[in-house]
N, C-alpha and C positions, 0 to 999 in steps of 0.2 A: 620444640617435642623433645622427649626423652630417645637419645638415643636407641632405650627397647623402644617405642615407634619409630622410629626411623627401618625399625626388621618387616615389621608387617607390608607386606609391597600392597600398594594400592596399585597400583595399571594397570588394571581391570577395570575399575572404577570407571571415568571416563569414557569407554568402552560401551561398556555395559545401559550406559545413561544414552547413548547417540540411541543404539538399538532397542532400547526401552519407545523412545521419542519415537524412531518409527516405527513400532508397533505399534502404540494409542492412535496415531498416525494411520495407519491400514485398516483399523478395528474403526477407527469414523467412518472412515470412508465403507464402508460392510454395512455401517448402521443406515447411513445416507441410500447407499443403492438400496435398503431395503425399502427404506422410502419410497425414491423411487422408483420403484420395480416395472408399475403397468405404462413407463414414459418410453417402455425397450423393447427389441422383444427379444425371448426367451435365449437366441441363442447371443446374442451384444451382452445378455446378461449375462449367462454360463461362462460366456470368456472371460468379460474381466473378473469376476467372480474367482476362478480357477488360476485365474491371474495374481490377486491381491492373497489367493489363501496360499499359496506356490512362494509367496513371497514376506510370505509370514512363517512360514517352512524354512523357507535357508535366514534366517533370521533368530527363527532356535538350533536351529545347525550353526551359526555360527556364533549361537552368546554361551552356549551350553557348556562345553571346554575353559570359556571367561569365568560363570557361573560356579564350577567345579572349583580354582581359583582366589572368585576371591570368598568361598564359604571354607578352605584351608586356611585362609590368610587367618577372616571375622572368627575360627577358630583358635585361632594362636591373641587374637582380642581378648576376645573370655574370657577366657586363662586368666589374663591380664587386667580385667575388673574386676576377676574375682576375689586376686590378691590386693588388689585398685581398695576391695571395700571392706578386705574384711582388716585393712589394715589402717582405713578411719573409722572403723569401728575399732581397733583396738587405743588410737590416740585418745577418742573422745572417754573411753572409758578413760586412757588411765587421767583428763585432762579431770572429768568424775573424780578420780579420785584424790590427786591431787588438794580440790576447794574443800573433800570432804576432811580428811587433815591438818587442812589450816580449822575446820571450824572447830577439832576437836584441838587445837592449842598446840601440835604436831609441828608446824612451819607460822614461824615470825617473823614479821618484817622484810629484810633486805631478800632475806633467804624463799625468803615465798617468791616478790617479788621478780625472780629470778627463773624461783620455777616456772611462774606463771608465762612469761616470757619463753623458756625454751617450748615450754606444749605447746604456746599457741603456736610459734613457728612452725613444730610437727605437723602440726592440727592443720595448718595454713596449703602444705604442701604435698599433703596427702591428698584434701579436696583438691590442688591443683593437679595434680597429677589421676584422680581419678572423672572431674573434668575434661582434660584432656583426651583420658581414655572415651569416656560418651559422645565426645565431638567428634574422635575419628567416627565414630559404629554408625551417628549419624550419615557420613557420608556414603557409608558399605548400605547402609537399609535406603540409599538415596536412588541405588542401584536397580533394588528388588520391587517386587508391590508389596510384598510384606515378612512380618519378622520371618509367617511358615519356611513363605520361599526362600526366604536366605535359611535358616536352619535347621530348613526341616531339606531328606531325599528332593536330589531332584525329577521332576516329573516326565513323564512318558513324550519322547521324542516325534512331535507333531514329523506328519509324511505331507509330503507335493502333495499337490489335487492330481486324479490322475486325470488322460486328457479323455475326451468323448473319440469309446471306440471309432474308428472307420466299420460303412457295413461288410460284413461277414461271405466273406469269398466261398461260390460252391465247392470251395477248395480248400478253405481253409473250417475249421469244426470251431477256436477260437482266437479275437485278434495275437496278427503276432505269432500263431504254430502256425506252420504247414505241413500239412498232411500233402500228397503227395498225390495228384486227381486220383489217376492209376492205381490208388492202391487195392482197393478192391478185385477188381480183376490182376492184379497182380498177382492177387494175394490166391482166387480162387485155381487162378493157371499153377501154381509153385504150391494148392494143392489137389489136382489132378494129376499132376503130369507127373511131380517125384518129389518121394515121400521126403520131408524135411530134415538130416543128417543130423545122428547122437538127438533124436530127440526123441526123447519116450512116447508112449499112443495116447497118453492123459497132458504131458506136459507139455505148454505153450513157448514157443521163439521168440526169444525178442529183437525184433528188429528193430534201429534208428539209421534215422540220415545222417547223415555227415555233416549237414548242419547245427549248429550250437542253437537255434531255436529252435529244432527240428522236435515234433512230437515223438513220443514212442509209439510204434504200433502191433499189438500184441498177434499173433498170425496159428489160428487155431491146426493142430494138423490135418484135419478133416471133418469135413459137414457128414455125421449123419444123413439115412433121406428121410427127409419130411419136414429137416428141424430147422425151424424159426432160424432164418442167420437172424434178427437180430435177438438172437437170446444172449445168453452170459457165456454160450461154446461158441459164438460166432468172430468173428476180426472185429477186437477193441484198439480203438486211439485212445489211450491211455499221453495227454496234457505233460507236457516234459516243465518239470517244476526247475528251480533253480536263485539263485542268492546272488543280488546287486551288492556287490564293495562301494556303500555311498561317501562320499567325503566332502565336506563344508556345504554340502545339499546336488552335490553333481552324481550321479553314478558314474562310476571310476568301472571300475573290470565286474563282468557278468561269471558267471563260476553254474552249470548245469549238472544238477546230480545227477546221479547214476542209483540203479535199480539198490547197490550194494551199500557199507558204509562209506558215506563221504566224512572225510576227517578235515578238523580245522586246526591251523596252527603255523608257526615259524617259521615251521623250517619248508626248503623244497619238497619235503614224501608226502604231503600231505594233500588233497585233494584241491582244497581250498584255504593254499600260501597265508599270509597275511605277515611277512617279514616284521615285527615291532614286538618292539621292547617285551612291553607288557603282556605278549600275545602267550603262551606259554608253545613247547614243541608240538603238545599234542593237545590240544585245546578243550576242546570237543567235538564229536558227531553226530552227523546227521544221515540214520536210515529209514528209509521204505521200508513200514510195515502193514502190516491187513485194514489199520487204519487213516495211514496215511503218512507225512513225512515226520518222524522225532529226533528230534536235537535234546543230547546229554550231556552232560558236564563228566569232562576222564581228569576230575579231581585237581582242575585246574588254580592257580594261584590266583586269579582275580575274579572269577567266577566267570558266567553267563545271566544276561540279561536279556526276559522277553518282554520289549514295553516298559522299560523300565521298572521289573520286577524280575528277585535274582531265581532263579529256576538253577532245583537238580537235572529234569529233561521238562520236557513240553513235549506235545504234540504240534506243529506248526497248522498254520492259517494264515491262508494270502498276507501280506501286508501286513506280517507280526514286522518290531524290530529286534531282531539280534546283536545285543553289544558285549563284545568281549572286549576289557580294555578298554579304548577309547574306543575303537573303530566298529558302523556299525556296518550292517548287511541288512538289507532287506528280505523277506522270504518273499516271492512269487512262484504259483505255484496252484 
């Protein structure tokens, strides 16, 4: 193989082919499951389906950095292919011109024979180079499902299938977010026994439990006589929002979001610290607005992607995948 083709890194191909084969096997099992759905209980079916979907998400997470490297190397190969095709066309045109000049009587005898041999040798060498490049391109194609997947943008990542939540207890408003059972009692006591310090009459104060998974409880300073305690001015429970750093399909670290700005960056000064080279010092910021938590790109070098699409700002929804550099965060809120 040409030295220039040896510079093309093909180390990702075998791994991508292996991952693709495993994905195909799981998809076949999912199809087979659908056909035999009536033969098992719904609980067993859902448990097995979640397991397979989680495996697919883990394989997708493993393949994403490999696909990125493969696309970069394939782009180099495409540039060489374009150059090889242009050279092949030039050689074929030169051979055609030689024959035409020979017909006009410009080249005769041994001179034409020598020129013909040199032209044929050059044409054969250029054709062989183009063939080698084409064969290497075919190896890359086997690692992808289509040319569009190979040459197009990376699709949105798969997310692990969510676990079926346990039944909600009386002390919880949603799975995973705990509210003290005496929250309303303590609220009522504080409202009647003493005013909240430094709080304006119409401005609620926010109290958070020390637990990283706690929710925020908004306490109204007072309840006018006759006010329905379920109205917007009564005590409200705001579920705690957070982002989860996911690495290779596993949750590595969780960041609880505060109501104010939550900056994302590689330095310790950020609320969400991601100490990686591809992350800017202050890469992005997540802030609570009237509509919900919104993320804004702070003119970072590598941008912010939500579910595979680059954005300048975006109103986050539960389950959104945030990509900054090569790092993935999942918004939960």
